[in-house]
C-alpha positions, 0 to 999 in steps of 0.5 A: 707387012709380015716382016713388020709384024714379026719383028715386034713379036719376036722382040716381045718374046725375047723380052719375056724369055729374058725376064723369065730367066732373070726371075728364075735366077732370082728365085734360085738365089733366094732358095740356094743362095744362103751358102754361108752359115752361123750356128749359135747353140746351147747344149747338154752333155757328159764328160766321162773319165774312162780310166777312173770310170767317172761321169760328169754331167754338164751344168751349161754348154755353148757352141758356135759354128761358122762356115760355108756349104760347097755344093758339088753340083749346080742344078738340084737333083729332081729340082729339089735336092743338093749334095754338098761339103761343109767346112766350118770353124767350131768352138765349144765350151762346157762347165760340168757339175761337181761331185762331192769327193776328197782331195789330195793332201799330205797323202790323205784324202779328206772329205769336203765336209771336214772343214777342220782338215780341208780348206779346199776351194774348187774352181770347177770343171770345164772343157774348151774345144776349137776345131775345123769341121768338114763333112758331107751334107744333103739339103732338100727344098720341098716347097717355097723357101723351106730347106731341110738339111742333114749332115755328118762332120769330122772335127779335128780339134784342139781340146782343153780340160780344166779341172779345179784349176789344173789344165790338161790338153790334147788333140781330139778327133770329134764327130758331129751329126744332125739336121736343121729346118730353115725358112729363107735365112733363119732356122733351128737345128739339133746336132749330136757330138762325141769324141775321145782323147787322152789328156796330159797336164799342160802345167809344169810340175817338179819331178819330186812333187807329188802328183796333182789331184783334181776331182776329174780323175787323179791326173799326174804326168800320165795321160788320162782318157776322157770321152765327151758326148751330148747334144745341142740345139742351135739357131741357124743363120744363113746368108 
């Protein structure tokens, strides 16, 4: 008689255990399943011409980052903390405010206001960076599906500065760092960035031609050092 009573009871307990395991797994995936990410950011920054001691503030700046978090352990520490390694493709663009400066013309520098001597039209100052960001991150799940994350990334990048139509390229090692707050799959974040590189003109110039001038420094075939820095506010999407 006991055998017939114990069998359905054990079966019921097994079903409850399986259901609980499935529920726990589902809850785990809801909290920790969003490993891929897409960040859409708007930023504020500066471009510093180190060699010529000139500083330009951004007029507009946009950034996009797409990648994945690779957690280094499966079970959260204290049931709420995970350490990971981030890897992403980062793309950024910025346009900088112009300064009222002269231009190179027949060995003379004329002011922009001198229209009789100068028909100069500026194409503006821009920067474009494309890089691979890699670095550690820490994610904390304090309650429910809320996650708080902080990170530090090294970003080896190909960088291009366009100054009044002249293009200047370089390899640049940049750094990004910041944090974000995500509920379920949507959140907001803020990050800082900085990087320094020496740029060389990517346009061909004849040996006898005078060096080309741009209002972002007086750049010839010699390399010129620039430092970029600033901050971004971004929309975080996880899946």
